[in-house]
N, C-alpha and C positions, 0 to 999 in steps of 0.2 A: 504493499499499500505506500505508494509515494505520495504522501500527503502534502503535495508543493503549495497547498493553499495556505499552509502554516507559515510559508515565507512571504509575509504580507507586504513587504518592502523590497523594491528591486534592489535597493543599497544592501540589504542583508543577504539576498542572493548572491550579489557580486562579492560580498565580503568574504566569502568562502572560496571563491575562485581567483586564481592568480590573475587574469586578465581575460578580455575577450579579443583574442587576436584573429586578425583576418588571415586566410589561407591555414588549411589544417590537414592533418593526415593522421591515419593509425589502422592497425589490422585486428583481426579477432581470429579465434579459434574455431575449429570445427570438428565434429566428432563422427556423427552418423547423419546419414541423410534421412530425413523423415518429413511427411506432409501432415500438419495437423489441421482438422477440419474445424470450422466454426462452431462454437457451442456457446453455453450459457456463462462461460467465465468472463472475468473483466476484460482480459485481452483474449479475443477470440478469433483474430485474423488467421487465416491459413498462411503458413510459412515454411519455407524449406531451410533447413540447417544442417550443416555439416562441418565437422572438423578434419583439416587437411593433416597430411602426414606429419608435417612439421609443427603442429599445435595450433595453427592459426583456426579460428573458429569463424564461420561465416554463416550470417543469416539473411535471407531474402524474402521480402514479402511483396507480393504484387498487390497494387491497389487499382481503384478505379478512377484515380485523380490524373487525367490525361497529361502526358508529355514529360511530366517532371520526375525527378528521382532526387532522392536524398541518400548520400552517404555519410555514414556516421563511423568514426574509427575511434572507439574507446580503447585507450591503453591502460592497463591496470597498474599505473604507477601515479602516485600523488605525493603529496608532502609526507603521507605515512610511511613512504618506503625510504626517506632521507635518513638513514640510520647511521651514518658517518658524521661524527662531531665536527663542527666547523663547516659543514657542507650542505646546510639548508637552502632551499629555494630552487634546486636543480630541476625538479620536475616542472616546475613553472617556466624555469629558464629555457628548458628544451621545448616547451610550448612554442617559444619564440623561434628557437634555432631552427625548428623543423620547417620553417619557410624559407630557408637559405638554399634549398634546391639540392641537385646532384651534378656529377660531371656530365650525365647525359642530358639532364633538364636543369641548367643552372637558373637562378632565381629570376634573372631577367626574361629569360626565353619562356619558362612555363607560366610565369604570371601573365605573359603576353598571349599566351595560348588561352589561359583561363579567362582573361578579359575579353578576348575575341568569342569565346563560346559562353559568355555569360555566367561564368561560375562563380557562385558566393561561396568564399572559402574562408572559415573562421576556425577558432579554437578556444578552450578554456581548460583551466587546471582546478581541481578540487583536492580534498584530503586525500581521496583513495584513487582517483583516476584522472587522466588527461583525455579530453575528447577533441577530436578534429572532425569538424562536419563541413560537408559540401552540398550545394544543392544547384542543380543544372537540368537543362533538357536531356532527355534520354538518348539522344543521338551522340552525345558526348561521353557516354558511360565507359566505353572502352578506353578512351584516351586518358580520361581522369584516372580510372584504375591503373593504367600503365605508369602514368606520371607519380602517382602517390606510392606505388610499388616500389618504384626505383628509389624515391627519395627516403623512404622508410629502410630500404636495405643499404643505400649507398649515400646518405647524408653527407654532404661536403660543405665546409667552410673553412675560412682563412682565419688566422690569428687576429687579424684586424677587425673581421666581422664578429668574432667571438668577443672581443674586448669592448667593441662598440655596442653591442647587444647588451652586454652586462651594464654599461653605462644607462641603457635605455631602461632596463629592469630597476636600476637604482631610481631613476626618475620617477618610474610607475609606483614605485614604494613610497616615495615622499609625497607624490600626488594623492595616493590612497590613504596614506596616513593623515590627511587632512579630515577624513570622515570619522566623526565620533564613534560611529558603530564598529568600523574597522578597528580603531584603536581599543574599544572596550573589547571586542573579540581576541585581539592580540593579548590584552593584558589578562583576560580571564584564562586563557588557555596556558599561557605561560605560568599562572599561578596554580591553576588546577592539576596540572600534570607535572610529575617528577621524572618519570623515566620513559614514557610513551612518546612517540614521535608526534602525537597531536599536540604537543607542548608549543610548537611552533605553526603558524598559519602556512598557507600555501605560498606566501610571498618569501617566507624564511626569516630568519633573524637578521636584523640590519647589519650587524658586524660581519655576517657571511656574505650578504649582498655586497658590502664595500669591497671584500676581497675576491669577489667572483672574477673580476678581470684577469687575475693571475692563476686562475684554475683551469686552464684549458685542457692540461692532461687529465684532471679529474672528470671533466666534462666527457671526454672521449670514454673514459672508463663507465661513466654513468649511463651514456648512450648504449654502450655495448652490452650492459647488464640487462637494462630494461626494454629496450627497443628490439625485441626479438619476438617471433610469432606466438609463442605460448602466452604472452602477456597482452596479446592484440586480438580485438573482435572487428569484424566487419559487419555493419548493419546496412543493408541496401534496401530501400524502400521506395516503390514508385511504380511508374508504368514500365514494367520490365517482364522479360520471359525468365522465370526463376532458373530454369535448367541452363538457358544460354549465359545468364549473368554469372552462374556458378562456373561455367566453363571459362568465361573471361578472367575471373578470379584466380583459377588454378593456372592459367596461362601466365599471368603476371606476378603472383604471389607464391606459386607453388615451390618454387626454388629457393625460397627464403630459408636460410639454415637455423635451426633451433638452437636455443641457448640452455644453459643449465643452471642460472644464477637463482637463489631465493634469499631474500632479505631476511635478516635476523632482527625482527622487531620486538622489542623488549615489551613484556607485559607491564601495564601499570599497577603497581601495588596498591592495596586498598587504602584508601584516604582515611586518616585517623581522626581528624577534626574539621569543622567547617573553617573556611578560609575567607579573609577579606582584605581587599587593597583598595586604597583610594589613589586615582591618578588625576593629578593637577593639569588643567589645561587652560592657561591664562586667558586665551582669546575664545573661549567657549561660552556662547549664551545658554542660559538655562542650566540645568543640572540632570545627569544622567545616572540611572540605576540600572544594573545588569544582575539578575539572580540566575544562576546555572547550577544544575544538578548533573552528576554523572548518569549516563543513560545506558541502553542496552547494546550489545554487539548484533551483527547482522545475523539473525537466525529466522528467516521468514516463516518457517514451520511452526515456531513458537508464538506466542501471544503477545509477549512482552513489548516488541518494537510497535506493533499496531496499537496496543493499549496506550502505550505513551503518548503517540500521536493523537488519540482520542481524547486523552485527558488534557492535551494542550488546547484541543478545539472546545472541550466542554467547559474549561475553567479559566482559560486566557484569551480566547479569541475575541474578535469585535462583537461577538453575540453573547459573550459571557457576562455574568453578573459582575465580575470584577472590572471589567471594561466599562460597564454602564456605570459602576460607582465611581471609578478614578477619572473617567474622561468625559462621560456625558453629564452625571448628576453633580457630584462634588466639584469636578473640574480641577482637581488636584493635578492631573497629567493632561499634558498635550499630547502625547503620543504613548501607545502601549502596543507592543506586539511580541509575538512569540517566533522562535526560529529553532527548528530541530532537524538538523542535517543529518541524513542517513549515513551512517558509517559502518565500516567493516567491524572495527573494534568498538568498545564503548565509548562514545563521544560525550558531548554535552548538550543538555536541553536548556535552552534559553528564554528568560522573559526579560524584555527590555521595557523601560519606562523613562519617559522625559517629563520632568517637572519644572515649572518656572520659579517657584520658591523654595529655598534651600531647606526650610523646615518640613517640606512634604516629602522629602526623599525618605525620612524614617517612616512616615505615615504610609508611603506606597510599599516600602519593604515590609511593613507589618501587615498590610492588606494582603501581600502576596502570600507571606507565611500563613495568615489565616486561611487562606484559599487552598493552600496545599493541606493544612490541617484537616479541611472540610473534605477534600478529595480521599483522605486517608480514613476518614471516620463515617461518611455517609454512603448510602447506596444510591447512585444516581438514578433518576427515573428511567425504567426501561423503554418507555415510549420515546424519550428524548434521546436516548442511546441509539435505539433503531433508527430514528430520523436521521441523526447525524451520520450513522453508517451508511445510510442510503444515499444521503446528499453527497458525501464524499465519493462513494463508488461511482455514481452517475455523472457527477462532476469530472471525475477522472475519464470516464468513458467519452463524455461529450468533448473532452479537450483532444480526443484523437481525431481531429478533423481535417488532417491534411497528411500527405506522405511526409514532411518534414516534422509535424508534431509526433506521428507514429515512431519515426526513425530515432528522433531525439529522445522520446521516453524510453524505447528500448535500450538505447545507448547507456541512460543513467542507471540501468538495472544489469545490463550485459557484464559490467565490469566485476560484479559481485562473484558470480559463479558461471558466467558466460552461458546462462540458460534463461530464456525469456519467461519460462514457466514460474520463475520466482514471484512474479508479479501476481499471478493467480494464487501462489501459495500464500502470499502475504494477505491478500484480500479474503482468502478464505480463512485464515487465522482471524481476521479482523471481524468476519460474519459470525464467528463462534464466541466472540467476546461477550461476556454478561457483565451486569453491574458488580456481581461478586469479583469478576476478575479485574475491573477497573480499580477496585477498592485494594485488592491484593497487590496489583502491579504498583499502585501509589505508594503502598507501605513498604514495597520492596527496594524502590529507588529513592523516594523522596524522604531522606533521613538527613539530620543534620550533619554528620560525618560526611556526606557526598556533596555537599553545597559549597560553592565558592560564589562571593558576591563582590562586584566591583562597582564603585561609585566614580563619577568623574565629574568635575566642574572647574571653574575658575578659582575656588577656594582651596586652601591649603589642606583643609580636611572637611568631611561632611559632618555636619551636627546629628547627634543621636545615633552614631554607630560606634560609640565607645565599646557596646557590648554586642555580641552576636545575637540574632534573632534566635528564639529557641522553639523550633518546630515540635520537638517532643512534648514540651510543656502545652504547647496550643493543642495538640492532640490529646493529651491526657485531660485537659480541661474539657474538651468536647465529649471525651468518653466517660467522664464522670457520670455515675447514675444520677440523673435529675431528681432534686429534691421534690418531695410530694408537693404537688401544686396546692396553692392556698385558696384558688377561686372555687367557687361553687359551680356545679352542674345540674342543670334541669334537663333531664334526658327523657323526651316524649316521642322517641322515635317510633314510627310505624310504617305502614306499607305504601304510604302516599308516594306517588312518584314526585310530587312537589316536595322541595326541601325548604324549609324556613329556618334561618340561624339568626338569633338575637344575642349580641354581645352587650350585656347590660351592666354598666358601671354605676355604683352608688355615688355619683358626684354630679355637678352640673353648674348652673350659674349661682347657686348659692356659695360656691367655693371660689368665685371670682375675688381677687384680692381688691382692696380699695385702690381706686384709681385705674383699675384695669377690669372694669366691668365690659363683658362681652368676650373675655378671652377664652372661656369654656365653650362658647359657640364657635368662635373662630378656629379653635382647635379642632372641634369636631368636624367643621366644614374643611379644614385642611385634609382630614383623614378621609372623609368620604367622598369629598369633590376635589381632591388634589392628586397629584401623582405620587408614586412610591419612589423609593431610592433607584429602582431599576427601570421603572416605566413612567412615561408621562401620562397625566390624566386624559388627554386626547387619545392616546393609544390604549389606555385601559377602557375608555368607553368604545372605542372601536372593536376592541376584543369582546367586549360584553354583549354588543349587538347582536351577532349571530346567536348567541347563547341565550337571548331573551332573559338575561339575568339582571338582577336589581341590587343596588347596595346603597343605603342612605342612612341619614341619622336624624335623631329627634332629641332635643335638649329640654330639660326642665330644670327646676330649682336642685333637686337631688337624684335626678336619673338622668343618665346619658346613654342612650341606646343606639347601637349600630345595627340595622337590620337588613337582611338580604333574603332573596328568594331565587331559587334556581332549580331546574329539572335535574333529577338524579343522574341522567345521562351526562350532563355537563358540570356536575358538581366539582369534579377535581379541577378543571380548568377555572371555574369560577373562583373557587377558593384560593388557588394560586394567586389570582389577580387581587383579590380583596384583602387577604391576609397580609399581602405585601403593602397595601396601603395602610392597614391598621397597625401592623407590627414593625414595618420598615418604611415609615413615611419619608416622602422626598423632602418635605419642608423646602419646596422651591420658592424662589422669591417671586417669580411670576404668578404663581398659584397664590402666594399670600396676598400680594397687591389686588389681584383680581377678586378673591373672596372677600377681602375686606371692603373693597369699594361695593360689592354686591350687598353686603351686610349693612353698610351705612345706608345705601340707596334704598334697602328694604325697609329701614325705620322711617326715613324720610318720605319715601314715595308710596311705597305699599301700606305702611301702618298710619303714620300721621296724615297723610294727604288724602288718601282714599279708602280708609276703613275707619269710620267714625265708631262703629259698634265695637271692634276689637280694641280700638284705642281706649274707649271708655272703661272697658273691663280691665285692661292693663294698667290704667291709671288708678283704678279703685285699689287694685293690689298693692301697686307701689305706694299709695297714700296711706293705706293699712298698716304696711310694714316699714315706716319710716324708721332708718336706723337699724334695720333687721337684715339678715342674709337674704331675705326674699324681697328686699326693696326695689332692686333693678330689674329692668326689663331682662327677659331670658337672653336676648341678642344684644344687650349691653347698652351704655351711653355713647351717644356719638363722639363726644368729646375724648372719651377713654378709647373707643375704637381707633380713632385717628391717631392717637398716641402709641397704640400698641406695637410692639416690634415682633419680629420672627423669634427672637430670643424669649419673649413673653410666652409666645405659644409653646415653644419646646420646654420650657420650665413646667408649664401646666401639664403637658403631656407626661413628663417624666415624674411629676409628684402626684398626680390625680389618677392616671390610667394604670392602676396597680392591681395585682391579682387578688389582694384582699377586698377590693371593691367591685370585683367583677363576679357576675353570674352568667355563665353561658348557657343559653337555652337552644335546644335542638329538637326539631319535629320534622317528620317525614321519614322516608327510606334513606337515612344517611348511611353510606357504607361504612363498615367498620374500620377499614383502613384510613378512610378520611376522617372518621371520628378520632382515631389514635393520633393523627397528624396533627388536628386542631388542638387537641389536649397538649401535644408535645410543644407545640408552637406558643400556646398561651402561657406555658410554665416559663417562657424566656421573659415575660413581662416582670418588672421589679415587684417583690413581694408586697411592700406597703405594710402599714401598721393599722391603718384605721379601716374598719369595714364599711362605714356609712359616715356621712357628715353629722356633726352634732348641732342640731338646730335648736335655738333657744325658743321659749314660749313667744307668741305674738305680743307686740305691745299693747298695752292696756288703751283700749278706746273709751273716752268718757265724753258724753254728750252727743249732739248733732253737729255734723261738720259737712261742708260741700265744697267740691273742687269743681270750677268751671273752667273748661279749656275752650278758648275762644279760637275759631278757625273758619275759613270759608266754608260754609255749609248751609243747605236749604232745608235741613231737618235737624231735630235734636235728639241726640241718643242719650239713654239714661241707664245706669248702672248704680246699684247702692248695696251696701251689706255691711257685715261685721264679722269679726273673728269668732270661731267656736272651737271648743276643746274637743269635739267628737271627730274622730277619723275612723277609718275602715275597720281597724282592729277593735275599736271600741264597742262594748256591749250594747249600747244604744244606737249603733250607727244604722243598722238595718231598718229599725223603725223611723229614724229621722230621714233615711233614704225614701221610705214610704211617704212621709209627709211631704217632701220634696216633689215626689212623683205627683201626688194629688194636686199639690199648689201650683206646680209650674213644670211638669214633665218636658224636657227638651223637645221642641219642634212637634209637639203633639196637640191636636185640637180637643183633647179630652181633659186637658188641665183646667184647673179652676181660674187662674189668672187669664189664660187665653180666652176663656169663655167670657170673663168679665170685661176684659179691656178690648180685645179684638172682635170676638165674636158678637158681643152685644152691642158695643159701642162703635165698632169699625174704625179704631184709632190708629192702629199700626198692623205690622205683619205678624207679630208674635210677641209673648211675654212668658218668660221661663224663670225657674228657680234653681239653684245648684247648692250642693254641700261639698262638691270637689271641683277643683280647678278643671275647666272644660274650654281650651282654647279652640280657635277656628270653628266656631258653632255655627256660623252662617253657611259653611261648605259642607257639613255632614250632621247626620242625624244621630250618630251614636258616639259615644266618647271614645277617644283612643286609650290604649293601654299605656304603661310606662309613663305615668305622670303621678307616682307616688309621692306624698308629702307628708311630713311629720305634723305640719300645721295646715287647718283649712279655713275657709270662711263660708258663712251663708250669703248668698248672693242673689239678687233679683236683677234680671236682664230685661228691660224694656227696649224693644227694637225701634227704630228712629220714628219720632213722633213729627207731625206736620209742622209744629210751631213751638215757641217756648211756652205758650200758654197750654197747648195740649201736653206738652211734656211735663208741665206742672201738675196739671190734673191728672195724667196718668201715674206720676209718682205718687200723688195723694191718694189715688185709687188703690195703687198697690200696698201703700202703707195701712190704708183703711182695712183692706181685705186681711192684711197680715195681723192687725190688731184683733180682728174678728176671729182669725184663726187661733191666736195665742188664747183669747178669752173663751171661746166655745169649743174648740177642738173639732175633731172629726166626728161625723155621724157614723152610726154602724153600717149604714149604706155605702157611705162614701169609703169607709175603712174597708169593707169587704171587696168592693169593686176595684179599688186601688190594688190592694193585696192580690186578687185573682189576676189582674192586669200584669203585675210584675211577675209573679210565678210562672206566667206563660211567656213574658217578654224576656226574662233574663236570659234564657238560652240563646236568643238572638244576638246577644252581645258577644258571644263566643262563637258565632256562627261559621267562621272562617278559620282556617289552620293557623294564620299568623296572629289572630286574635286569641285562639285558645292559648297559644304560647306566650303571648303578651301578659293576658290576665293570669295566667299560672306564675309568671315571674312577680307579678304584683302581689299575689298571695304570698310568695316568698318573703317580699319586702314587709308586709303587713304581719307575716306569721300567721295566717289564716288558713283554712281549709280551701279547696278549689273554689273558685268565685261562684259557680252555680250552686254547688252543695252547700256552701256557707251561706249564701243569701237565701236560698229556698228553705233550708232547715230552719232558719231564723224566721222567715215570713210566716212559715207554717205554725210556729209557736206564738206568733205575736197575738196579743189580745187589744182591743180598742182602748182599754184602761192603760195598757203599755204604751201605746201611740200618743195618747193626749198627755201622759206624764212627761214623755220625751219631747213633746211641743213646749210644755212650760219650763222643762229644764234647759233647753237649748235655745229657744227663740225669744226675742225680745225686741222692742223698739226704742228703749231708752237711749241707746248708744249706737248710732248709726253714721256711715259715711256714705255721702252722695256724690256721684260725679256726673256731670252734664257736659256733653259735647255740642257745641252751639255756635251759630253764626253772630250772636249778638250777647256777648258775656255780661255786659253792664245791665241789659235788660233783664237776663235771667236772674242776676244777684238782686236786683230791685224787687223783682217778685217774690223772691225768697225772704228777703230782709223785712219787706212790708206785709208779708202773708197776703199778698194780693189775690183776690178772688180770681179764680181761673175758671170762667164758664164754659160749659159743654154745649156746643151748637151742633145740631144734627141737620141733615138736609131732608128728613122725613120725620113724620110723627112717631114717637116713642111712647112706651107705656107710662103711665101716670107714676107707678111706683119707681120706675128707672129715673124719670125726671125728678122726683122728690129726693132720691138718693143722690142724684147728680148735684143737687144744690147743696147738700151736706158734705160732700166731697170737695166741691168747689172752694170751700172755706176751711178744709181740713188742715189742722195745724202740723206743719213739718218742724216748727220749733227750732229752726237753725239761727243762732245769734249772729249778727253781722260780723263779729270778729272772728267767727269760725267759717267764713266764706272767703275762698280764695279765687280769683280770676287770674288765669294765666294764659299767655299767647300760646299757641301750639309750637311756635319754634323753641320754647323753653322745654318742652316736654322731652324727656330722655335726652337731653342734650348733654 
C-alpha cells in the first residue's frame, strides 16, 4: 500500500530524494516469464515479467494509451547502501553522473538524439533506490533501450566532468538546505540513528560532499559495485508488444555482466530513550516542530507497515481531529502534515507542525502526544477504518491513469523485491487490518524510547522543551479505570425507533453572576447553536439535515436542558455531532458574536418591541424577585450581555456544567453501545460538588404595587400575582393545581375567569391563572417540562385589553372574582367537574415521548412519583374541604404586584391612583344582573398607593 497521499507537500516528497535530474537510466532483473490476468487485485493489469540470466529483471505492461511508452529503471541503490565512512551522497551523485553518456553515445550526441525524438529523460534518488525514468513515443523504444543499455554498461566521464558535477551537487545541497523541511529531516535522521545508514539523507553529509571532487577513484568503485544487472529492473509500460519488447531488451541488455557485491548495512540498535534537539535558524520565520518515531521494515505480508500508514491518516491527516484542532479551530498551527516514506529497513514516521507563536510549540507537541496516546488506548471506529481503507485503495487505483503513472508506481515498488505483486500483498494486508490491529501496532511502535523530536526557529532554544513529553504517562492516564460517574441517569429506553435524549443540568439563569446576567443563556446557545472544536456549526447543521436530527436547548432559572431527537438508524452519527458540541465546544469567536447579537436582538425586538403579553409576565417575575437570583430575565440584561466576553462563557461552562448537576434522560430504542458511549463521555465532565442551586425564599411582598411599562402599544396587557410557598412537591400542590384549573385553565374556554371576562363580556382573547412558571403561553396550549423551580408565584394573566379603561376594568374583575373565590371556595359541582377534567386531561401532558421524558426528569427534581401517577392519585383522594382549605391557605389579595404594558403610562397611573371609575360599555344589550355587577366592579378598589406605582419606559426594561 503505497500511501502516497501521506506526502501532503511536494517539498516533503522532494526532501527524501536527492534531486530530480533530467535524463536517466537503469535496469532490472527478470526471472521467469509469466502473464498475469486482470483480476480483482489493486494492481490488476496483465504484465510480462522475466529475469535474464545476468539477474536483470524486466517487466512489460501493455496499455491502451496510444503511442506513448514509459521506461522506468529503478536501481536498488540509495543512501541506505552508502556504508563506507566519509563516502555518503554517492548514490545521489551517480544519479547526476549517469547523464554523462558512454564512448559510443557521448552526452552531446545522445542528448541530441533524445531531443530530436522528444524523449523526456529524468531521475531521482531516495533512501533505498535511484530511479531513471524516460517517456517517449513508441517508435523510439528500440533506440532508447540501446542508448540506456550502453550507458549503464559503459558509463564514461572525465575527471573534469566528475569534479565539476561534484560542485554542482554541493550547490544543490546548499540550495536545498534553505528548506526548513529538509533541514528538519536532516537533523532528525542524524539524531535518531546511530549505526544505520539512514542517519544521513540522500544528499549525504556536507563534509562528504565537500570532499567529493577528490573521490574519483571511489566513484568508479561505487559504480562498479552497484550498477550491475542484479540491482537493476526495467519497467516498460505503454503501447508496446510485450514479447517484441522483451526481445529488444535481451538484445541490448542481455550481455551485461553480473556482479557479486552485497553491502553490509549495519542494523540500528534499539533506541534506549527519547531524543530531542533544537536547531537554530536565524532567518526562519515562525517555529517548526517535528515529532518522529521509528517505524517498520518492508514486510508487505505483515500488517505493521500498512497499519502505520492508516494511523497517520486517521490521526494526523488534514481530515483528523488533531488537524481540525490545531489548524482550523484553535489556529495554533499554520501547517501540519505527516510523511511516512516506505523504507526497506525501519525508518522514521514524521509529523510536522509549523506555529507562529513560540509558546505554541509545546502546545502542539502535547497535542501530538495526546493523539498518540489516544491511538494506543482507543479502538477506532470500524466504519471509519473501513471507509479510509476503501478511499486509499480506490485513490491508488484511480491514480493509475496513464502509462507513465503505472510505470512510476511500479518502479517505486520494484526496487524492494523486484516483484509487482508486493503491491497486492500490501493492500491485502491493509484490507485485513482491524481496529484491534491499529491499537496493537500503535502500542508496538509509538513508545517514548522510539521518539526523536526536533524544533527549529530563530530562537536559541524552544520554550517548554526542558523535559520530554511523556507518552507512557498519557497512555496510563487514559487507561485508568474511570471513576464512577457522579451524574444521574433516568433510563426509560423502550422499543420506539425514535430516540429522545435530554441532558438536564440543575443550573440556569439563577446562577448568572452579578453583572453577567445572560451568561447562562449565552453559554447554552454556544453549545447548542455553535460549532464544536472539530466542526463548524454550519457543517453540523449540514450533517444533521439528512438525518432529520434535532438538538436544542431550554433555559430557566434552575434548569438548563439540552434536548435532541433522532431515529435509531442515525443515532450514532447524530450523537457524534451533538456530543462534540456539548463536551468539546468550539467557543469560536464568530459564533460568540453571532449568538450574543441574536440574544440582544431577541430582548429588544422579539420581547420588548413585539410581545407585550410575555413582557408583562416577565416584568412581573422580575419585580416580585428584586434582589433575588430569579430577578433577571432568563436571557439576561442588555448591558450585561453587551459586556460579556468569551472567557465569561467558558468560565460558566467549566463551573456549572458538572456531573453533580447533571441528570441524563434517555427514551426510545437507544443501542446499548451508544448508551455506554454516552455514559463514558459524560464521565469526562468535571465532577463538581453542588447537585443543584441553593435558592433563597422569595422577597416578602407587602401591600399593593404596580409597575407600568410604557411603550408604543394599541392595547394594554395585564399580569398580576404574588409569591406562594406551594411547589409541586408540596402536599397541597395538587389541590392548588385544581383550583388554578377551575379559575383559569390555560387556553381553555371552560375556566371561570375566561367565562367571566371573555365569554360573557367579550373583553379580550383569554384570561388564565398559574401556579407554576409558564413561558411562551401565547404559542402553546400545554406547559413545557424542565421548568422546575424552588420558588413559584400565583399569577393571573389577562390577555391584551382594548384600552386602559378596559384593562382597569378587567383587572378589577379578576380581583373581584379572586376575592369571591377566597371567600366562598368552590362548590361541590365545580370541584367534581374540575377534578374529572384533570384526571382525564393529565395524560395529555405526557402524550409524546419527549414530554414523558421531560416530566419524568421533573419528577426527579421534585422527588415525586411519575407525574401522571402522582397527580392522579392525589386528585382521587381530594375532597372539597381539602380544596377550600388550600384556597384560604395559599390565596390572598392583600399583597399583590400588578404589571401593565400600555401605550399611555401616565393615564394608567392616574386611573390607579385616583381609583377612577372604569365603566364597561357594550355594543349590545346585556342581562340586568351583569350590568349591576359591572357597576360594582367599575369602582372595585385595587388600593394601590401612589408611591407604590412606578411608570417606566420600555427602553429601561431588562436594560
